[in-house]
C-alpha positions in Angstrom: 0.0 0.0 0.0 1.2 3.6 -0.8 2.7 4.9 2.4 2.7 8.5 1.1 -1.1 8.2 0.5 -1.6 6.8 4.1 0.5 9.7 5.5 -1.6 12.3 3.6 -4.8 10.7 4.8 -3.4 10.6 8.4 -2.5 14.3 8.3 -6.0 15.5 7.4 -7.9 12.8 9.3 -6.2 13.3 12.7 -7.7 16.6 13.7 -11.4 15.7 13.5 -10.7 12.2 14.8 -8.8 13.5 17.8 -11.9 15.7 18.5 -14.1 12.7 18.5 -16.0 13.7 15.3 -14.9 10.9 12.9 -13.6 7.4 13.2 -12.7 5.4 16.3 -10.7 6.3 19.4 -8.0 3.9 18.3 -7.0 6.0 15.3 -5.1 9.1 16.6 -2.0 7.3 17.7 -1.9 5.3 14.4 -2.2 8.5 12.4 0.6 10.2 14.4 2.9 7.2 14.1 2.3 7.0 10.3 3.2 10.7 9.9 6.0 10.9 12.4 7.7 7.5 12.0 6.5 6.3 8.6 4.9 3.2 10.3 1.4 3.1 8.8 0.1 -0.3 9.9 -3.7 -0.1 10.6 -4.3 3.3 9.0 -6.3 2.0 6.1 -8.5 0.0 8.5 -9.1 3.1 10.6 -10.0 5.2 7.5 -12.7 2.6 6.6 -14.5 3.7 9.8 -14.9 7.3 8.7 -18.5 7.7 7.8 -18.0 10.4 5.1 -14.3 10.2 4.1 -14.4 6.5 3.2 -17.5 6.8 0.9 -15.9 9.8 -0.9 -12.6 7.9 -1.4 -14.6 4.9 -2.8 -16.5 7.2 -5.1 -13.4 8.9 -6.5 -11.9 5.4 -6.9 -14.9 4.2 -8.9 -15.1 7.3 -11.0 -11.4 7.4 -11.9 -10.4 3.8 -11.8 -7.6 4.5 -9.3 -7.0 2.4 -6.2 -8.9 3.8 -3.2 -5.7 4.1 -1.2 -3.6 5.6 -3.9 -2.0 9.0 -3.3 -3.9 10.6 -6.2 -7.3 9.6 -4.7 -6.4 10.9 -1.2 -5.1 14.2 -2.8 -8.2 14.5 -4.9 -10.5 14.7 -1.8 -8.4 16.8 0.5 -6.5 19.2 -1.8 -8.0 18.8 -5.2 -6.3 17.8 -8.5 -7.1 17.2 -12.2 -8.9 13.9 -11.4 -11.9 16.0 -10.2 -12.5 16.9 -13.9 -13.6 13.3 -14.5 -16.6 13.6 -12.2 -20.0 14.1 -13.8 -23.3 15.1 -12.2 -24.6 11.5 -12.5 -21.7 10.3 -10.4 -23.4 11.9 -7.4 -25.6 8.7 -7.3 -22.4 6.7 -6.7 -21.6 8.8 -3.7 -25.2 8.3 -2.3 -24.8 4.6 -2.8 -21.5 4.5 -0.9 -22.8 6.8 1.9 -25.7 4.4 2.4 -23.3 1.4 2.5 -21.2 3.2 5.1 -24.2 3.5 7.4 -25.2 7.1 6.9 -28.8 7.5 8.2 -31.6 7.1 5.7 -33.0 10.5 6.5 -29.7 12.2 5.5 -29.5 10.1 2.3 -33.1 11.1 1.4 -32.3 14.7 2.0 -29.2 14.6 -0.2 -31.0 12.6 -2.9 -33.6 15.3 -3.2 -31.1 18.0 -3.9 -30.9 19.2 -7.5 -27.1 18.7 -8.0 -26.1 20.1 -11.4 -22.4 19.6 -10.9 -20.6 17.1 -8.6 -17.1 17.7 -7.3 -16.1 14.9 -4.9 -14.0 17.3 -2.8 -14.0 18.0 0.9 -15.6 21.5 0.6 -18.4 20.0 -1.5 -19.3 17.8 1.4 -19.4 20.7 3.8 -21.5 23.0 1.6 -23.8 20.2 0.4 -24.4 18.1 3.5 -23.2 20.2 6.5 -20.7 19.3 9.2 -21.0 16.4 11.6 -24.8 15.9 11.3 -24.7 12.8 13.5 -21.7 13.5 15.7 -21.3 17.2 16.4 -23.7 19.0 18.7 -22.4 22.6 18.0 -24.5 24.7 15.6 -23.8 24.5 11.9 -22.7 28.0 11.1 -19.9 29.8 9.3 -17.4 29.2 12.1 -18.1 25.5 12.1 -17.7 25.4 8.3 -14.4 27.1 8.5 -13.1 24.8 11.2 -14.0 21.8 8.9 -12.8 23.4 5.7 -9.3 22.8 4.5 -8.0 26.4 4.7 -4.7 27.8 3.6 -2.5 30.8 4.2 0.9 32.3 4.7 2.6 32.0 8.1 3.2 35.4 9.7 4.9 34.4 12.9 5.8 31.1 14.7 5.2 30.9 18.4 6.1 28.0 20.8 3.3 25.6 19.7 1.2 27.9 17.5 1.6 29.9 14.3 0.0 33.2 13.4 -1.4 32.9 9.9 -3.8 34.7 7.6 -6.2 32.0 6.4 -8.3 32.0 3.3 -11.7 31.4 4.9 -15.4 31.2 4.0 -17.8 34.0 4.6 -21.4 34.7 3.6 -24.4 32.4 3.3 -25.8 30.1 0.6 -25.8 31.9 -2.7 -23.4 34.6 -1.4 -20.3 32.6 -0.3 -16.9 34.3 -0.7 -13.4 33.9 0.4 -11.9 36.3 2.9 -8.6 36.5 4.9 -8.8 35.9 8.6 -5.8 36.1 10.9 -5.7 33.4 13.5 -3.5 31.6 15.9 -3.4 27.9 14.9 -1.9 24.9 16.8 0.8 22.7 15.4 2.3 19.4 16.6 6.1 19.4 16.7 7.5 17.2 13.9 4.0 16.7 12.4 4.9 19.5 10.0 8.6 20.2 10.3 10.5 23.4 10.3 7.6 25.8 10.0 8.8 29.4 9.4 7.4 32.8 8.5 6.5 32.9 4.9 5.5 29.2 4.5 2.2 28.4 2.9 0.3 25.9 5.1 -3.0 24.1 5.2 -5.1 24.0 8.3 -7.9 21.5 9.3 -9.9 21.8 12.6 -7.4 24.2 14.1 -4.3 22.2 13.4 -1.5 22.8 10.9 -1.5 19.6 8.8 0.7 20.3 5.8 3.1 22.7 4.1 1.8 23.3 0.6 3.9 23.0 -2.6 3.1 25.6 -5.3 1.1 22.9 -7.2 -0.9 21.9 -4.1 -1.6 25.6 -3.4 -2.9 26.3 -6.9 -5.1 23.1 -6.8 -6.6 23.9 -3.4 -7.3 27.5 -4.5 -8.8 26.4 -7.8 -11.1 23.6 -6.6 -12.2 25.6 -3.5 -13.4 28.4 -5.9 -15.0 25.9 -8.3 -16.9 24.3 -5.5 -18.1 27.6 -4.1 -19.5 28.4 -7.5 -21.8 25.4 -7.3 -23.5 26.8 -4.2 -23.7 30.4 -5.3 
């Protein structure tokens, strides 16, 4: 199995899992070990317990013909890449089928099925804007703050503190039909070694209040592009 893919999945899956929103309690230490030590045994099994992530990975795999635990599939969902261009509106039905198999409640499946989806992009932000955040696991209200916590945001580091960075994050603002991206300066946590040698000027991605990855120029452009393309669907 592709270790690089498992490490990418571990990076982005750790924050919501550690908060108790997705997956099992046995996952955090496996995710950390995979990223920090390159020992990724058990990671794929843990990902299969994620009620939304796993169905999306399955859907991308079915649409593209790529292995579900390939790096390209993991990157497609979390950061976006050219594989998203292969998805068609009718592929939304594949997602609904996979969500049902995963055990998503019938009332949510029915609600999603009744939506008039004209374009389907199997990307993390699509899930947030289309279905909401943690409908079965999070008690906090679904609002713009919650959406930004869940969204994969990006920005340039302004300052590095002891265990935090100050960063201006590209964030969501507005409401359905009027979404836009704005810059919000925040202090964000990081785990030493999880993302190494962070310094002012680095472009980073953030998920649920944790720095999860430094971004290459290609990753940055993909994340920007697919974030904007996804917002267009809901405006």
